[in-house]
Backbone as CSV, one residue per row, in Angstrom:
resi,resn,N_x,N_y,N_z,CA_x,CA_y,CA_z,C_x,C_y,C_z
1,UNK,68.888,94.855,38.617,68.207,96.145,38.867,68.276,97.292,40.489
2,UNK,68.071,98.189,40.685,68.521,98.555,42.035,67.274,99.272,42.414
3,UNK,66.969,99.292,44.057,65.647,100.038,44.317,66.137,101.344,44.663
4,UNK,65.341,102.286,43.997,65.256,103.563,44.161,65.859,103.888,45.445
5,UNK,66.445,105.254,45.837,67.047,105.248,47.669,65.391,105.647,48.199
6,UNK,65.060,105.645,49.370,64.454,106.374,50.098,64.198,107.823,50.227
7,UNK,65.500,108.666,50.509,65.933,109.749,50.379,67.372,109.896,49.624
8,UNK,66.750,110.834,48.398,67.328,110.927,47.237,68.903,111.673,47.717
9,UNK,68.647,113.314,48.364,69.669,114.037,49.105,70.532,113.318,49.984
10,UNK,69.693,112.746,51.728,70.426,111.180,52.171,71.446,110.840,51.283
11,UNK,71.156,110.003,50.392,71.748,109.058,49.225,72.562,109.679,49.306
12,UNK,72.992,110.776,48.379,74.298,111.795,48.184,74.731,112.047,48.680
13,UNK,74.042,112.275,50.280,75.125,112.831,51.084,76.106,111.483,51.739
14,UNK,75.578,110.337,51.740,76.453,108.863,52.368,77.435,108.735,51.157
15,UNK,77.007,109.694,49.926,78.145,108.669,48.834,78.922,109.550,48.638
16,UNK,78.949,110.669,49.516,80.275,111.598,49.220,80.968,111.630,50.329
17,UNK,80.487,110.999,51.238,81.517,110.638,52.315,82.176,109.450,52.312
18,UNK,81.656,108.847,51.101,82.159,107.155,50.908,83.472,107.728,50.188
19,UNK,82.730,108.709,49.038,83.998,108.965,48.111,84.982,109.591,48.942
20,UNK,85.342,110.698,50.042,85.991,110.878,50.359,86.501,110.046,51.646
21,UNK,86.293,109.097,51.598,86.534,108.219,52.406,88.409,107.612,52.227
22,UNK,88.173,107.714,50.627,89.254,107.316,49.895,90.483,107.984,50.756
23,UNK,90.803,109.318,51.143,91.318,109.518,51.688,92.105,111.108,51.202
24,UNK,92.174,111.677,49.701,92.566,112.971,49.214,91.388,113.263,49.253
25,UNK,92.101,114.883,49.133,91.629,115.933,49.268,91.092,116.660,48.033
26,UNK,89.812,116.707,48.038,88.713,117.328,46.229,88.036,118.294,46.795
27,UNK,87.881,118.475,45.524,87.646,120.521,45.333,86.096,119.756,45.111
28,UNK,84.748,120.927,45.459,83.328,120.593,44.505,83.345,120.299,43.534
29,UNK,84.159,120.570,42.555,83.911,120.449,41.218,83.844,119.304,40.913
30,UNK,85.434,118.852,41.742,86.133,117.314,41.212,84.894,115.694,41.900
31,UNK,84.591,116.439,42.905,83.641,115.266,43.781,82.258,115.524,43.173
32,UNK,81.931,116.389,42.260,80.354,116.520,41.680,80.655,115.670,40.148
33,UNK,81.932,115.677,40.146,82.194,115.058,38.341,82.369,113.529,38.913
34,UNK,83.298,113.452,39.724,82.927,111.800,39.873,81.868,111.165,40.544
35,UNK,80.852,112.018,40.540,79.964,111.696,41.000,78.593,111.230,40.436
36,UNK,78.858,112.005,38.980,77.679,112.748,38.667,76.920,113.597,38.700
37,UNK,77.198,114.100,39.469,76.252,115.332,40.460,76.143,116.928,39.965
38,UNK,75.068,117.445,39.951,75.414,118.682,39.676,76.149,119.670,40.635
39,UNK,76.887,120.826,40.520,77.830,121.361,40.926,77.356,122.056,42.430
40,UNK,76.167,122.584,41.794,75.217,123.361,42.649,74.902,122.371,43.649
41,UNK,73.797,120.950,43.762,73.774,120.231,44.356,74.732,120.070,45.597
42,UNK,76.111,119.181,44.471,77.587,118.705,45.183,77.223,120.280,46.682
43,UNK,77.761,121.581,45.912,78.054,122.300,47.203,77.340,122.530,47.829
44,UNK,76.319,122.511,47.831,74.862,122.629,48.658,74.913,121.114,49.794
45,UNK,75.193,120.041,49.524,75.288,118.927,50.312,76.622,119.030,51.032
46,UNK,77.948,119.726,50.263,79.028,119.837,51.081,78.826,120.891,52.317
47,UNK,77.987,122.027,52.187,77.811,123.224,53.211,76.925,122.145,54.334
48,UNK,76.819,121.938,54.058,75.036,121.319,54.914,76.226,119.634,55.849
49,UNK,77.457,118.980,55.330,77.773,118.046,55.512,78.888,118.623,56.849
50,UNK,79.655,120.350,55.738,80.511,120.516,56.622,79.560,121.830,58.260
51,UNK,78.613,121.885,57.524,77.682,121.859,59.529,77.351,121.683,60.592
52,UNK,77.357,120.190,59.990,77.672,119.356,61.102,78.897,118.701,60.980
53,UNK,80.270,119.230,60.319,81.560,118.776,61.026,81.639,117.351,60.323
54,UNK,81.238,117.274,59.402,81.515,115.990,59.194,82.531,115.832,57.935
55,UNK,82.644,116.979,57.560,83.799,117.146,55.791,84.230,118.803,56.411
56,UNK,85.324,119.037,55.660,86.155,120.401,56.180,86.605,120.592,54.942
57,UNK,86.845,122.121,55.038,87.704,122.911,53.968,89.232,123.499,54.331
58,UNK,90.220,123.196,53.849,91.513,123.047,53.248,91.701,124.656,53.165
59,UNK,92.727,124.972,53.237,93.062,126.894,53.066,93.006,126.638,51.008
60,UNK,92.657,125.728,50.859,92.801,125.635,48.719,91.005,125.247,48.351
61,UNK,90.194,125.835,49.896,88.827,125.127,49.108,88.782,123.710,48.691
62,UNK,89.680,122.498,49.158,89.529,120.912,49.121,88.673,120.149,50.204
63,UNK,87.546,119.583,49.758,87.191,119.251,50.925,87.653,117.393,50.944
64,UNK,87.676,117.608,52.581,87.892,115.663,52.640,87.220,115.733,53.961
65,UNK,87.476,114.274,55.136,86.152,113.613,56.071,86.331,114.764,57.486
66,UNK,85.511,115.179,58.296,85.819,116.118,59.035,85.975,115.635,60.351
67,UNK,86.174,116.091,61.744,86.499,115.643,63.237,84.835,114.989,63.077
68,UNK,83.942,115.572,62.796,82.711,115.381,63.843,82.256,113.944,63.014
69,UNK,83.024,113.327,62.466,83.199,111.653,62.269,83.768,110.994,63.047
70,UNK,84.847,111.409,63.252,85.051,110.928,65.139,84.704,110.261,66.315
71,UNK,83.387,111.382,66.218,82.603,111.641,67.298,81.416,110.443,66.985
72,UNK,80.800,110.580,65.753,79.929,109.407,65.323,80.808,108.188,65.638
73,UNK,81.966,107.859,65.423,82.419,106.804,65.568,82.773,106.488,67.583
74,UNK,82.979,107.091,67.925,82.944,106.699,69.339,81.364,106.251,69.874
75,UNK,80.495,106.857,69.376,79.171,106.269,70.479,79.298,104.903,69.206
76,UNK,79.211,104.607,68.089,79.426,103.455,67.750,80.344,102.489,68.319
77,UNK,81.708,102.634,68.657,82.539,101.316,69.275,82.491,102.106,71.438
78,UNK,81.036,102.168,71.431,80.986,102.176,73.574,81.719,101.282,73.476
79,UNK,81.740,99.882,73.468,82.020,98.931,74.558,83.438,98.699,74.148
80,UNK,84.159,99.212,72.689,85.784,98.938,72.658,86.053,100.545,73.555
81,UNK,85.600,100.839,73.726,85.864,102.333,74.257,86.428,102.051,76.036
82,UNK,84.863,101.554,75.991,84.830,101.188,77.839,85.708,100.017,77.764
83,UNK,86.401,99.017,77.639,87.013,98.079,77.643,88.390,98.562,77.727
84,UNK,88.528,100.036,76.706,90.268,100.023,76.544,90.701,100.626,77.691
85,UNK,89.602,102.097,78.456,89.895,103.024,79.003,90.807,102.649,80.393
86,UNK,90.302,101.376,80.681,91.587,101.047,81.984,93.057,101.091,82.243
87,UNK,92.692,100.467,80.523,93.820,99.759,80.095,95.051,101.069,79.519
88,UNK,94.355,101.432,78.728,94.797,103.220,78.444,95.424,103.525,80.080
89,UNK,94.647,103.689,80.843,95.027,104.702,82.031,96.245,104.231,82.813
90,UNK,95.962,102.374,83.157,97.240,101.776,82.965,97.921,101.871,82.420
91,UNK,98.039,102.298,80.776,99.028,101.848,80.333,100.236,103.729,80.363
92,UNK,99.799,104.738,80.107,99.575,105.996,80.677,100.361,106.166,81.381
93,UNK,100.093,105.288,82.474,101.093,105.219,84.039,102.076,104.809,83.903
94,UNK,102.758,103.389,83.578,103.491,102.622,83.276,104.332,103.263,82.516
95,UNK,103.933,104.027,81.531,105.297,105.035,80.668,105.998,106.565,80.855
96,UNK,104.567,106.896,80.827,104.362,108.334,81.041,104.022,109.302,80.125
97,UNK,103.296,108.763,79.220,102.817,109.010,77.940,101.904,108.635,77.689
98,UNK,101.093,109.740,76.804,99.454,110.133,76.223,99.248,108.198,75.759
99,UNK,98.243,107.494,76.147,98.047,106.340,75.231,96.433,106.627,74.367
100,UNK,96.133,106.194,73.109,95.483,106.301,72.551,94.532,105.256,71.919
101,UNK,93.828,105.277,71.523,92.828,103.611,71.097,92.610,104.947,69.700
102,UNK,93.005,103.992,68.240,93.244,104.341,66.982,91.920,103.438,66.273
103,UNK,90.552,103.576,65.372,89.868,102.897,63.804,90.533,103.650,63.557
104,UNK,90.213,102.849,62.449,90.405,102.778,60.779,88.654,103.585,59.953
105,UNK,88.819,104.162,59.151,87.886,104.558,58.589,88.277,104.698,57.590
106,UNK,88.156,103.990,55.948,88.082,104.481,55.323,89.986,104.087,54.830
107,UNK,90.436,105.190,54.391,91.984,105.418,54.411,92.547,106.106,55.213
108,UNK,91.696,106.138,56.146,92.500,107.220,57.378,92.683,106.686,58.622
109,UNK,93.527,106.285,59.927,93.247,106.122,61.043,92.751,107.612,61.973
110,UNK,91.760,107.059,62.809,91.265,108.076,63.470,91.011,107.500,64.534
111,UNK,91.761,108.898,65.819,91.751,108.553,67.509,90.162,108.582,68.059
112,UNK,89.747,107.726,67.765,88.373,107.444,69.524,88.554,108.312,70.880
113,UNK,89.778,108.000,71.090,89.925,108.402,73.048,91.337,107.757,73.308
114,UNK,91.688,109.060,74.450,92.760,108.999,74.544,92.846,109.069,76.397
115,UNK,94.154,108.613,76.527,94.111,108.768,78.219,95.610,109.478,78.924
116,UNK,96.082,110.773,79.512,97.012,111.060,79.497,97.522,110.738,80.323
117,UNK,98.924,110.704,80.984,99.621,110.351,82.375,99.161,111.394,83.797
118,UNK,98.940,111.039,84.454,98.746,111.976,85.371,99.744,112.778,86.525
119,UNK,100.663,112.354,86.051,102.317,112.158,87.562,103.213,112.702,86.655
120,UNK,103.291,113.014,85.885,104.520,113.728,84.557,104.768,115.385,84.341
121,UNK,105.746,115.666,84.553,106.393,117.142,84.022,105.255,117.622,83.023
122,UNK,105.654,116.592,82.292,105.472,116.908,80.501,105.284,115.895,79.725
123,UNK,104.232,116.066,79.086,103.964,115.134,78.457,103.701,115.788,77.468
124,UNK,103.050,114.296,75.987,102.624,115.532,74.826,100.963,114.407,74.941
125,UNK,99.793,115.644,74.497,98.652,115.808,74.535,98.350,115.121,73.234
126,UNK,97.027,113.812,73.044,96.632,114.069,71.950,95.676,113.208,71.456
127,UNK,94.810,114.539,70.962,93.225,114.566,71.244,92.043,113.480,70.597
128,UNK,91.283,112.836,71.035,90.629,112.158,69.929,89.794,112.895,68.881
129,UNK,89.329,112.454,67.651,89.332,112.947,66.693,90.362,113.381,65.756
130,UNK,91.946,113.358,65.983,92.982,113.278,64.831,92.923,111.989,64.158
131,UNK,93.440,112.298,62.942,93.220,111.360,61.734,94.336,111.756,60.712
132,UNK,94.982,110.779,60.067,96.118,110.970,59.186,95.932,109.651,58.163
133,UNK,96.353,109.488,57.284,96.570,108.374,56.482,96.871,106.702,57.502
134,UNK,96.383,106.184,56.728,96.634,104.906,57.584,97.738,104.108,57.451
135,UNK,98.353,104.669,55.985,99.431,103.824,55.846,101.064,105.109,56.138
136,UNK,100.853,106.244,57.479,101.433,106.582,58.011,101.237,106.542,59.683
137,UNK,102.362,106.812,60.109,102.713,106.918,61.474,102.375,105.078,61.784
138,UNK,102.747,105.224,63.246,102.537,103.848,63.929,101.219,103.343,64.381
139,UNK,100.510,104.289,64.778,99.362,103.850,65.077,98.069,103.192,63.502
140,UNK,98.594,103.928,62.130,97.864,103.498,60.757,98.850,101.774,60.747
141,UNK,99.852,101.765,61.076,100.818,100.661,60.289,100.163,99.460,61.367
142,UNK,99.925,99.685,62.943,99.372,98.794,63.275,97.973,98.341,62.610
143,UNK,97.369,99.276,62.352,95.921,99.107,62.183,95.923,97.959,60.497
144,UNK,97.289,98.239,60.078,97.228,97.007,58.834,98.101,96.131,58.543
145,UNK,98.523,95.824,60.477,99.185,94.959,60.399,98.775,93.028,60.151
146,UNK,97.254,93.353,60.819,96.386,92.280,60.647,95.864,91.595,59.169
147,UNK,96.519,92.689,58.146,96.079,92.604,56.857,96.665,91.459,56.244
148,UNK,96.198,90.739,55.069,97.292,90.071,54.632,98.521,90.869,53.686
149,UNK,100.251,89.826,54.137,101.024,90.653,53.204,100.531,91.049,51.874
150,UNK,101.133,92.329,51.478,100.889,92.420,50.341,102.482,92.563,49.155
151,UNK,102.673,93.056,48.008,103.491,93.629,47.590,103.636,94.898,47.639
152,UNK,104.403,95.459,47.528,104.854,97.016,47.764,104.776,97.046,49.389
153,UNK,104.020,96.234,50.098,104.454,96.941,51.358,105.466,97.507,52.273
154,UNK,105.337,98.623,53.033,106.602,98.928,53.781,107.673,98.059,54.709
155,UNK,109.297,98.540,54.319,109.785,97.638,55.587,109.122,97.840,56.758
156,UNK,108.375,99.020,56.704,108.733,99.316,58.244,107.200,97.897,59.215
157,UNK,106.010,97.621,57.769,105.204,97.355,58.062,105.638,95.810,58.469
158,UNK,106.442,95.311,57.046,107.309,94.435,57.259,107.555,93.560,58.617
159,UNK,108.285,95.062,58.980,109.228,94.613,60.633,108.098,94.621,61.805
160,UNK,107.165,95.629,61.231,105.522,95.363,62.387,104.891,93.952,63.092
161,UNK,105.310,93.769,61.388,104.587,92.394,61.895,105.563,91.370,62.437
162,UNK,106.901,91.442,61.925,107.736,89.807,62.205,107.862,90.434,63.837
163,UNK,107.917,91.915,64.603,108.214,92.042,66.019,106.970,92.129,66.467
164,UNK,105.593,92.666,66.038,104.212,91.898,67.376,103.817,93.903,67.339
165,UNK,104.968,94.595,66.830,104.719,96.258,67.141,105.230,97.103,65.683
166,UNK,104.515,98.447,66.044,105.005,99.465,65.238,105.189,100.431,65.839
167,UNK,105.993,100.849,65.150,107.077,102.460,65.780,107.393,103.564,64.438
168,UNK,107.416,104.445,64.299,107.728,106.204,63.778,107.852,106.973,64.721
169,UNK,108.345,107.830,63.952,108.831,109.366,63.953,108.896,110.057,62.759
170,UNK,108.074,111.239,64.192,108.374,112.247,62.883,106.374,111.828,61.176
171,UNK,106.581,110.800,61.203,105.093,110.759,60.366,104.118,111.447,59.822
172,UNK,103.583,111.953,61.162,102.267,112.135,61.733,102.379,113.650,61.817
173,UNK,102.969,114.006,63.032,103.549,114.722,63.713,104.784,115.783,63.953
174,UNK,105.637,116.088,63.084,106.728,116.530,63.156,107.944,115.871,64.890
175,UNK,108.304,115.313,64.641,109.575,115.020,66.271,108.802,114.403,66.924
176,UNK,107.719,114.234,67.466,106.907,112.910,68.010,107.044,111.265,67.443
177,UNK,107.538,110.364,68.306,107.667,109.205,68.463,106.841,108.155,68.437
178,UNK,105.875,107.070,67.525,104.877,106.596,68.360,104.951,105.169,68.385
179,UNK,104.398,104.382,69.409,104.339,103.187,69.598,103.200,102.620,69.058
180,UNK,102.742,101.421,68.662,101.372,100.593,68.254,101.398,99.161,68.511
181,UNK,100.085,98.981,68.676,100.534,97.921,68.328,98.692,96.795,68.144
182,UNK,98.294,96.273,67.230,97.284,95.457,66.574,96.377,95.016,67.626
183,UNK,94.846,95.421,67.497,93.736,95.320,68.188,93.264,93.762,66.793
184,UNK,91.775,93.293,67.281,90.630,92.980,66.320,90.514,94.293,64.951
185,UNK,89.668,95.495,65.356,88.971,95.933,64.531,90.289,97.376,65.134
186,UNK,91.116,97.905,65.578,91.649,98.879,66.210,93.180,98.961,66.111
187,UNK,93.758,99.804,66.986,95.049,99.551,67.512,95.541,100.554,68.864
188,UNK,96.113,100.270,69.913,96.699,100.623,70.657,98.073,101.176,70.550
189,UNK,98.457,102.830,71.080,99.503,104.220,70.602,99.564,104.336,71.919
190,UNK,101.076,104.804,71.996,101.078,105.693,72.792,102.266,107.162,72.134
191,UNK,102.314,107.967,72.620,103.159,108.923,71.747,103.596,109.791,72.816
192,UNK,105.085,110.607,72.220,105.915,111.515,72.962,107.367,111.437,72.458
193,UNK,108.169,112.139,73.072,109.630,113.387,72.040,109.970,111.811,72.605
194,UNK,110.945,112.029,73.788,111.963,110.740,74.192,111.361,110.268,75.812
195,UNK,112.745,109.514,75.951,111.596,108.290,77.259,112.729,107.557,78.007
196,UNK,112.998,107.418,78.969,113.544,106.702,79.539,113.798,105.219,79.568
197,UNK,112.816,104.873,78.109,112.221,103.351,78.111,113.164,103.027,76.182
198,UNK,113.426,102.419,76.236,113.996,101.150,74.933,112.757,101.233,73.935
199,UNK,112.551,101.533,72.776,111.214,101.381,72.217,110.741,100.042,71.872
200,UNK,112.023,98.868,72.569,111.546,97.760,72.749,110.881,97.031,73.839
201,UNK,110.891,97.947,74.550,110.561,97.801,76.263,108.714,98.862,76.269
202,UNK,108.884,99.927,75.495,107.576,100.357,75.040,106.394,99.840,73.702
203,UNK,107.737,99.171,73.286,106.624,98.367,72.240,105.293,97.025,72.766
204,UNK,106.456,96.218,73.485,106.164,95.382,74.993,105.278,95.123,75.455
205,UNK,105.243,96.877,76.071,104.497,97.402,76.901,102.838,97.441,76.122
206,UNK,102.679,98.626,75.206,101.904,98.621,73.824,101.081,97.183,74.001
207,UNK,102.063,96.561,73.488,101.156,94.581,72.873,100.972,94.313,74.226
208,UNK,101.210,94.362,75.334,99.987,93.591,76.578,99.213,93.818,76.865
209,UNK,98.845,95.853,76.762,97.699,96.082,77.177,96.704,95.398,75.950
210,UNK,97.720,95.993,74.637,96.124,95.385,73.358,95.492,94.134,73.826
211,UNK,96.762,93.181,73.452,96.337,91.584,74.145,95.148,92.044,75.249
212,UNK,95.385,92.237,76.255,94.392,92.446,77.481,93.799,92.950,77.189
213,UNK,93.526,93.784,76.586,91.891,94.372,75.983,91.055,93.047,75.005
214,UNK,91.815,92.653,74.209,90.769,91.432,73.283,90.857,90.195,74.143
215,UNK,91.905,90.194,74.894,91.356,89.263,75.659,92.012,87.805,75.185
């Protein structure tokens, strides 16, 4: 027998966030049914969470995790961000690309900080708070690289484990390329359209930067 929560309202709100962390967008009705909550209570909690940007709605009225969670993640991972920032800056300068740090939040990869190059005519911006399914894009694949291999793993993930970095084209944002390398509890990545450097050269640079951060 488990003890009753100290705050039933807070407990329900946390359960909604945990439910949405599965990654699929859901209606208020579906969320309430899954968690055994009355629809009016579910809707009221979702509106409160939405006010704090912890959940967000799409055009069809379905709910998913919100960008406010990224701000909370940055606060929790201050040491990691502080350790990574100078290496992100060096990597951005070396490759002329935006470099960024990604962490895993349930079934999603969430960007917690990024550094843009200072001496390029043009580059791709990639802002903190961007999130996407963890099984898509080089940053997501890099987050999965330390997991034990499983039947049904994407061939791209298998290859990433073999060479030490992941690469993708257009899986998160159409037309954009990304290369990422794993860390202990995060991934380091760069994003670009075209480059004078080959993918292997970029992968080696990203992997070396990740290894410097983790020591």
